[in-house]
C-alpha positions in Angstrom: -62.7 -32.8 5.4 -61.4 -33.0 9.0 -63.7 -32.5 11.9 -62.8 -32.1 15.6 -65.3 -32.7 18.4 -64.6 -31.1 21.7 -67.4 -31.8 24.2 -65.8 -29.9 27.1 -64.0 -26.9 25.6 -62.4 -24.1 27.5 -61.0 -20.7 27.5 -57.3 -21.3 28.5 -55.7 -18.6 30.6 -52.0 -18.7 31.3 -50.2 -16.7 33.9 -46.4 -16.5 33.8 -44.7 -16.0 37.1 -41.0 -15.9 38.3 -41.6 -18.9 40.5 -44.4 -20.9 42.0 -44.8 -20.6 45.7 -47.6 -21.8 47.9 -49.5 -19.7 50.5 -48.3 -16.5 49.0 -49.4 -13.9 46.4 -48.0 -14.6 42.9 -47.7 -11.7 40.5 -48.0 -12.5 36.8 -45.7 -10.7 34.4 -47.4 -12.0 31.3 -50.9 -13.2 30.7 -52.0 -15.2 27.7 -55.5 -16.2 26.5 -56.1 -19.2 24.2 -59.1 -21.1 23.0 -58.7 -24.7 24.1 -60.0 -28.1 24.7 -58.2 -31.1 23.1 -60.1 -31.1 19.8 -59.7 -27.3 19.4 -56.0 -27.7 20.0 -56.0 -30.3 17.2 -57.8 -27.8 14.9 -55.1 -25.2 15.8 -52.4 -27.6 14.9 -54.1 -28.4 11.6 -54.4 -24.6 10.9 -50.7 -24.2 11.5 -50.0 -27.0 9.0 -52.2 -25.3 6.4 -55.1 -27.8 6.6 -58.8 -26.8 7.1 -61.0 -28.3 9.8 -64.3 -27.6 11.4 -64.5 -27.6 15.1 -67.7 -29.0 16.7 -68.7 -29.0 20.4 -70.7 -27.2 23.0 -70.3 -23.5 23.7 -72.2 -21.2 26.1 -72.2 -17.8 27.7 -69.5 -15.1 27.4 -66.7 -17.7 27.4 -68.5 -19.6 24.5 -68.6 -16.3 22.6 -64.9 -15.9 23.1 -64.3 -19.4 21.7 -66.3 -18.7 18.6 -64.6 -15.3 18.0 -61.1 -16.6 18.8 -61.3 -19.7 16.6 -62.8 -17.6 13.8 -60.0 -15.1 14.1 -57.5 -18.0 13.6 -59.3 -19.1 10.5 -60.9 -22.2 12.1 -64.5 -22.9 11.1 -66.9 -23.8 13.9 -70.3 -25.4 14.2 -71.2 -25.4 17.8 -74.3 -26.4 19.8 -75.2 -23.4 22.0 -75.8 -24.5 25.6 -77.4 -22.7 28.5 -74.3 -23.1 30.8 -71.1 -21.1 30.7 -68.1 -22.6 28.9 -65.4 -23.4 31.4 -62.1 -21.4 31.9 -58.9 -23.3 32.6 -56.0 -21.6 34.4 -52.3 -22.4 34.0 -49.5 -20.9 36.1 -46.2 -21.3 34.4 -42.7 -20.2 35.6 -40.3 -18.3 33.4 -38.1 -20.0 32.5 -40.7 -22.8 32.0 -39.4 -25.3 34.5 -42.6 -25.8 36.5 -46.4 -25.3 36.0 -49.7 -25.8 37.6 -52.9 -26.3 35.6 -56.4 -26.1 37.1 -59.4 -27.2 34.9 -63.0 -26.4 35.7 -65.5 -29.2 35.2 -67.6 -27.5 32.6 -71.3 -26.7 32.3 -74.0 -29.4 32.7 -75.2 -30.5 29.3 -78.9 -31.3 28.9 -80.3 -34.3 27.1 -81.7 -32.0 24.4 -78.4 -30.3 23.9 -76.6 -33.7 23.6 -79.3 -34.9 21.1 -78.7 -31.8 19.0 -75.0 -32.4 18.8 -75.5 -36.1 17.8 -78.0 -35.0 15.1 -75.4 -32.5 13.8 -72.7 -35.1 13.6 -75.0 -37.5 11.8 -75.9 -34.8 9.3 -72.2 -34.0 8.6 -70.7 -37.5 8.5 -69.6 -38.5 5.0 -67.4 -41.2 3.5 -63.6 -40.6 3.7 -63.8 -37.7 6.1 -61.6 -37.7 9.2 -63.0 -37.1 12.7 -61.1 -36.5 16.0 -63.1 -37.1 19.1 -61.0 -35.8 22.0 -61.1 -34.7 25.6 -63.0 -35.1 28.8 -66.8 -35.1 29.2 -68.8 -32.3 30.8 -71.4 -33.0 33.5 -74.6 -34.6 32.1 -72.9 -36.4 29.2 -72.9 -40.2 29.4 -69.6 -42.1 29.1 -70.9 -44.0 26.1 -71.1 -40.8 24.0 -67.9 -41.3 22.1 -68.9 -44.9 21.3 -72.3 -43.6 19.9 -70.6 -41.0 17.8 -68.0 -43.5 16.5 -70.8 -45.8 15.4 -72.7 -43.0 13.7 -69.6 -41.6 11.9 -68.1 -44.9 10.7 -71.5 -46.1 9.6 -71.4 -43.2 7.1 -67.9 -44.2 6.0 -65.9 -41.7 8.0 -62.8 -42.6 10.1 -62.4 -41.7 13.8 -59.4 -41.0 16.0 -60.2 -41.2 19.6 -58.3 -39.4 22.3 -59.9 -39.6 25.7 -59.6 -41.5 29.0 -61.3 -43.6 31.6 -64.6 -45.3 30.9 -65.2 -43.1 27.9 -62.0 -44.5 26.3 -62.9 -48.1 27.1 -66.5 -47.8 25.7 -65.2 -45.8 22.7 -62.6 -48.6 21.9 -65.5 -51.1 21.9 -67.0 -49.2 19.0 -63.8 -49.9 17.0 -62.4 -46.5 15.9 -59.8 -46.3 13.2 -57.2 -45.2 15.8 -57.1 -44.8 19.6 -54.4 -42.7 21.3 -54.0 -43.6 25.0 -50.9 -42.8 27.0 -49.1 -45.6 28.9 -51.1 -45.1 32.1 -54.4 -45.2 30.1 -53.3 -48.3 28.3 -52.6 -50.0 31.7 -56.0 -48.9 33.0 -57.7 -50.2 29.8 -56.0 -53.6 29.8 -54.8 -54.2 33.3 -51.4 -55.1 31.8 -48.1 -53.7 33.1 -46.5 -50.9 31.1 -43.0 -50.6 32.7 -41.0 -50.8 29.5 -41.4 -50.8 25.8 -42.2 -54.5 25.4 -44.9 -54.3 28.1 -46.4 -51.2 26.5 -46.4 -53.0 23.1 -48.2 -55.9 24.6 -50.8 -53.6 26.1 -51.3 -51.8 22.8 -51.6 -55.1 21.0 -54.3 -56.2 23.4 -56.3 -53.0 22.7 -55.8 -53.4 18.9 -56.9 -57.1 19.0 -60.1 -56.1 20.7 -61.1 -54.3 17.5 -59.4 -50.9 17.4 -57.8 -50.5 14.0 -54.6 -48.8 15.2 -53.3 -47.9 18.6 -50.8 -45.1 19.3 -49.5 -45.0 22.9 -48.0 -41.6 23.6 -44.9 -41.6 25.8 -44.2 -37.9 26.3 -40.5 -37.0 25.8 -39.8 -40.7 24.8 -42.0 -40.4 21.7 -44.7 -42.9 21.0 -45.4 -46.6 20.1 -47.7 -47.7 17.3 -49.5 -51.0 16.7 -51.0 -51.1 13.3 -52.1 -54.7 13.0 -49.0 -55.7 11.1 -46.1 -54.5 13.3 -45.1 -52.5 16.3 -43.4 -49.3 15.6 -41.5 -47.0 17.9 -40.9 -43.3 17.1 -38.4 -41.4 19.1 -38.9 -37.7 19.7 -36.3 -35.3 18.4 -34.1 -33.4 20.8 -35.6 -30.0 21.7 -35.4 -27.4 24.4 -38.7 -27.9 26.1 -40.6 -24.7 27.0 -44.1 -25.9 27.7 -45.4 -29.4 27.2 -49.1 -28.5 27.7 -50.9 -29.3 24.4 -48.1 -31.2 22.8 -50.2 -34.4 22.9 -53.0 -32.7 21.1 -50.5 -31.4 18.5 -49.4 -34.9 18.0 -52.9 -35.9 17.2 -53.1 -33.0 14.8 -50.0 -34.2 13.0 -51.4 -37.7 12.8 -54.8 -36.8 11.3 -53.2 -34.3 8.9 -50.8 -36.9 7.5 -53.5 -39.5 7.3 -55.8 -37.1 5.5 -52.9 -36.7 2.9 -52.8 -40.4 2.3 -49.8 -41.3 4.4 -49.5 -44.7 6.1 -50.2 -44.8 9.8 -46.5 -45.3 10.5 -45.5 -42.3 8.4 -48.4 -40.3 10.0 -46.8 -41.1 13.4 -43.6 -39.3 12.4 -45.7 -36.2 11.6 -47.4 -36.5 14.9 -44.2 -36.7 16.9 -42.7 -33.8 15.0 -45.8 -31.7 15.7 -45.8 -32.6 19.4 -42.1 -31.7 19.7 -42.6 -28.4 17.9 -45.3 -27.3 20.2 -43.5 -28.4 23.3 -40.5 -26.3 22.2 -42.6 -23.1 22.3 -43.7 -20.9 25.3 -47.3 -20.6 26.3 -49.9 -22.6 24.5 -48.7 -21.8 21.0 -48.6 -24.6 18.5 -45.6 -25.3 16.2 -45.7 -23.6 12.8 -45.2 -25.8 9.7 -41.6 -24.7 9.0 -40.6 -25.7 12.5 -42.5 -29.1 12.2 -40.7 -29.8 8.8 -37.4 -29.0 10.4 -37.9 -31.6 13.1 -39.5 -34.3 10.9 -36.2 -35.7 9.6 -35.0 -36.1 13.2 -38.0 -38.4 14.1 -36.6 -42.0 14.0 -39.1 -44.7 13.2 -38.1 -48.2 14.2 -40.0 -51.5 13.7 -39.5 -53.2 17.0 -41.4 -56.5 16.7 -44.1 -58.2 14.7 -47.6 -58.5 16.1 -48.1 -62.0 17.5 
């Protein structure tokens, strides 16, 4: 089973405008509504690939009801903790053609200690050997930065495996709990290690430093340039296929979806990276916040070049 945990989910509203101009009234020609948060985006990618997942997290108010109903309509199972606050709404303004965008994220509702304890109890009750868990995204107010580290400890003690995709102190503390895989971007890798990340060799060194501190595998996402993987034996670089980019929002989450999908099918981490890159590229090639369908992903997969660039020192 695959579980995704989104502690700070959102209703994502996208407005499509002819151009972005400041200090003026913009009129949207198209409005789209999606059910987001990084872990939910991973679940949506898994659904597109034909894989089941259960989405966990906090949901409250009318926006929380929209999340439940929307994910259920997509065929994604949910097991939320109901909170007293209102689930946040994030707004994106995107030009058509999609050359520019603005995205404004609300902070999210304040989570009480009792609500947090209920979520942790739920995770402990569900955690089983060989299951895959994706812990992803920012933290809402009231949630301590050690929360991902605590959840990783609980899940992996039960035999599950965790992919961690967050930032800041939550990423650093989470890595200390030794997840199966961490997915920082290059900036986050620099913040985590203090090492420069100006080129592929420097990024590889930063990823190796994170891996040697106890993380099983490290994938550094590099946007259009693909990603770099340190798996404890080698450093791998995966180049992204050539696409016509429509909207890159959510492509990183689709990459995580491809990773966990392939890993759950028994692929090596290096082969799973190819699936991740293909999924991210597929999503980036589509308008709005849609995710790439499996046929599109499979058409891009042969174009993902995987290169072993150096042995781990």
